[in-house]
C-alpha atoms as a printed R data frame, in Angstrom:
    type eleno elety resid chain resno       x       y       z
1   ATOM     1    CA   UNK     A     1  -3.259  12.212   1.076
2   ATOM     2    CA   UNK     A     2  -1.360  12.548   4.496
3   ATOM     3    CA   UNK     A     3   0.860  15.796   5.565
4   ATOM     4    CA   UNK     A     4   3.371  14.184   8.126
5   ATOM     5    CA   UNK     A     5   5.845  17.105   9.804
6   ATOM     6    CA   UNK     A     6   8.373  15.859  11.904
7   ATOM     7    CA   UNK     A     7  11.160  17.617  13.709
8   ATOM     8    CA   UNK     A     8  14.468  16.582  13.846
9   ATOM     9    CA   UNK     A     9  15.282  13.099  15.136
10  ATOM    10    CA   UNK     A    10  11.422  12.366  15.525
11  ATOM    11    CA   UNK     A    11  10.186   8.952  14.588
12  ATOM    12    CA   UNK     A    12   6.424   8.061  12.249
13  ATOM    13    CA   UNK     A    13   5.788   4.010  12.841
14  ATOM    14    CA   UNK     A    14   2.890   3.347  10.551
15  ATOM    15    CA   UNK     A    15   1.674  -0.173   8.529
16  ATOM    16    CA   UNK     A    16   1.947   0.371   4.463
17  ATOM    17    CA   UNK     A    17   0.672  -1.377   1.402
18  ATOM    18    CA   UNK     A    18   2.392  -1.719  -1.689
19  ATOM    19    CA   UNK     A    19   1.892   1.068  -3.975
20  ATOM    20    CA   UNK     A    20   1.844   3.658  -1.650
21  ATOM    21    CA   UNK     A    21   4.275   6.687  -1.845
22  ATOM    22    CA   UNK     A    22   5.978   9.058   0.259
23  ATOM    23    CA   UNK     A    23   7.093  12.825  -1.428
24  ATOM    24    CA   UNK     A    24   9.684  14.480   0.564
25  ATOM    25    CA   UNK     A    25   8.337  18.475   0.058
26  ATOM    26    CA   UNK     A    26  11.899  19.161   2.409
27  ATOM    27    CA   UNK     A    27  14.252  18.146   4.905
28  ATOM    28    CA   UNK     A    28  15.572  14.587   4.860
29  ATOM    29    CA   UNK     A    29  14.278  11.423   6.302
30  ATOM    30    CA   UNK     A    30  15.532   7.320   6.703
31  ATOM    31    CA   UNK     A    31  12.919   5.045   5.869
32  ATOM    32    CA   UNK     A    32  13.516   1.575   7.612
33  ATOM    33    CA   UNK     A    33  11.325  -0.924   6.673
34  ATOM    34    CA   UNK     A    34  10.214  -4.552   8.491
35  ATOM    35    CA   UNK     A    35  12.490  -7.189   6.637
36  ATOM    36    CA   UNK     A    36  11.604  -9.758   4.597
37  ATOM    37    CA   UNK     A    37  12.841 -13.514   4.312
38  ATOM    38    CA   UNK     A    38  13.448 -14.729   0.610
39  ATOM    39    CA   UNK     A    39  14.778 -18.503  -0.346
40  ATOM    40    CA   UNK     A    40  16.086 -18.371   3.282
41  ATOM    41    CA   UNK     A    41  17.786 -14.890   3.111
42  ATOM    42    CA   UNK     A    42  17.240 -11.776   5.458
43  ATOM    43    CA   UNK     A    43  16.470  -8.654   3.631
44  ATOM    44    CA   UNK     A    44  16.180  -5.717   5.681
45  ATOM    45    CA   UNK     A    45  15.599  -1.866   3.822
46  ATOM    46    CA   UNK     A    46  16.945   0.719   5.073
47  ATOM    47    CA   UNK     A    47  16.836   3.982   2.220
48  ATOM    48    CA   UNK     A    48  17.409   7.445   2.903
49  ATOM    49    CA   UNK     A    49  15.045  10.137   1.052
50  ATOM    50    CA   UNK     A    50  15.548  14.204   0.447
51  ATOM    51    CA   UNK     A    51  13.515  16.834  -0.104
52  ATOM    52    CA   UNK     A    52  12.255  16.854  -3.801
53  ATOM    53    CA   UNK     A    53  12.338  12.588  -4.172
54  ATOM    54    CA   UNK     A    54   9.363  10.224  -3.723
55  ATOM    55    CA   UNK     A    55   9.712   6.907  -3.170
56  ATOM    56    CA   UNK     A    56   7.203   4.098  -3.390
57  ATOM    57    CA   UNK     A    57   6.627   0.763  -1.206
58  ATOM    58    CA   UNK     A    58   7.144  -1.672  -3.342
59  ATOM    59    CA   UNK     A    59   5.845  -4.046  -0.769
60  ATOM    60    CA   UNK     A    60   3.445  -4.023   2.367
61  ATOM    61    CA   UNK     A    61   4.552  -3.614   5.823
62  ATOM    62    CA   UNK     A    62   5.837  -2.156   9.011
63  ATOM    63    CA   UNK     A    63   7.347   1.459   8.226
64  ATOM    64    CA   UNK     A    64   9.901   3.620  10.282
65  ATOM    65    CA   UNK     A    65  10.819   7.146   9.093
66  ATOM    66    CA   UNK     A    66  13.468   9.375  11.549
67  ATOM    67    CA   UNK     A    67  13.486  12.363  10.649
68  ATOM    68    CA   UNK     A    68  17.279  13.750  10.112
69  ATOM    69    CA   UNK     A    69  16.197  16.872   9.555
70  ATOM    70    CA   UNK     A    70  13.216  18.934   9.833
71  ATOM    71    CA   UNK     A    71  10.527  17.094   7.395
72  ATOM    72    CA   UNK     A    72   7.782  17.344   5.667
73  ATOM    73    CA   UNK     A    73   6.382  14.274   3.932
74  ATOM    74    CA   UNK     A    74   2.875  13.835   1.923
75  ATOM    75    CA   UNK     A    75   2.112   9.595   2.316
76  ATOM    76    CA   UNK     A    76  -0.466   8.799  -0.565
77  ATOM    77    CA   UNK     A    77  -1.683   5.429   0.975
78  ATOM    78    CA   UNK     A    78  -2.793   2.848  -1.287
79  ATOM    79    CA   UNK     A    79  -5.518   0.565   0.520
80  ATOM    80    CA   UNK     A    80  -5.144  -3.157  -1.111
81  ATOM    81    CA   UNK     A    81  -8.308  -3.817  -0.993
82  ATOM    82    CA   UNK     A    82 -10.563  -0.578  -1.913
83  ATOM    83    CA   UNK     A    83 -14.491  -0.963  -2.316
84  ATOM    84    CA   UNK     A    84 -14.125  -1.258  -5.510
85  ATOM    85    CA   UNK     A    85 -12.192  -3.599  -5.787
86  ATOM    86    CA   UNK     A    86 -14.842  -5.800  -3.797
87  ATOM    87    CA   UNK     A    87 -17.711  -4.284  -6.179
88  ATOM    88    CA   UNK     A    88 -15.819  -5.819  -8.953
89  ATOM    89    CA   UNK     A    89 -15.095  -9.243  -7.505
90  ATOM    90    CA   UNK     A    90 -18.401  -9.118  -7.002
91  ATOM    91    CA   UNK     A    91 -19.380  -8.227 -10.348
92  ATOM    92    CA   UNK     A    92 -17.513 -10.908 -12.016
93  ATOM    93    CA   UNK     A    93 -18.707 -13.736  -9.333
94  ATOM    94    CA   UNK     A    94 -22.299 -12.341 -10.934
95  ATOM    95    CA   UNK     A    95 -20.905 -12.627 -13.998
96  ATOM    96    CA   UNK     A    96 -19.384 -16.123 -14.114
97  ATOM    97    CA   UNK     A    97 -22.002 -17.760 -12.377
98  ATOM    98    CA   UNK     A    98 -25.181 -16.253 -13.712
99  ATOM    99    CA   UNK     A    99 -23.784 -16.061 -17.287
100 ATOM   100    CA   UNK     A   100 -26.187 -13.015 -18.553
101 ATOM   101    CA   UNK     A   101 -28.425 -14.300 -21.849
102 ATOM   102    CA   UNK     A   102 -28.787 -17.683 -20.698
103 ATOM   103    CA   UNK     A   103 -31.992 -17.581 -18.972
104 ATOM   104    CA   UNK     A   104 -32.598 -20.287 -16.537
105 ATOM   105    CA   UNK     A   105 -36.080 -22.699 -17.102
106 ATOM   106    CA   UNK     A   106 -37.457 -24.466 -13.590
107 ATOM   107    CA   UNK     A   107 -37.069 -27.355 -16.009
108 ATOM   108    CA   UNK     A   108 -32.828 -26.825 -15.628
109 ATOM   109    CA   UNK     A   109 -32.365 -27.068 -11.855
110 ATOM   110    CA   UNK     A   110 -30.903 -29.829 -10.867
111 ATOM   111    CA   UNK     A   111 -31.278 -31.673  -7.275
């Protein structure tokens, strides 16, 4: 978790992953999100977050936080591709390829 302190009119930019959250401890900010295109329609996000509120990102992308008043924000970054997720994918791959309990014999190898 990261603590972000912004003065009035100060701007903070970052790239966020879906599922990451902003908890505004105090103050007020405007959250601007990079535009998305759905069925040839551009959707741009603009959200006001006030003290005590939490905003969770629905999609990944670049965001801009602009402080409307002096603000303290707790940012919880949820990484999409964590080490744990990578290890789980490797284990699943191993399970699919080697099938424990089905020992292979030397004659089973196809050339």
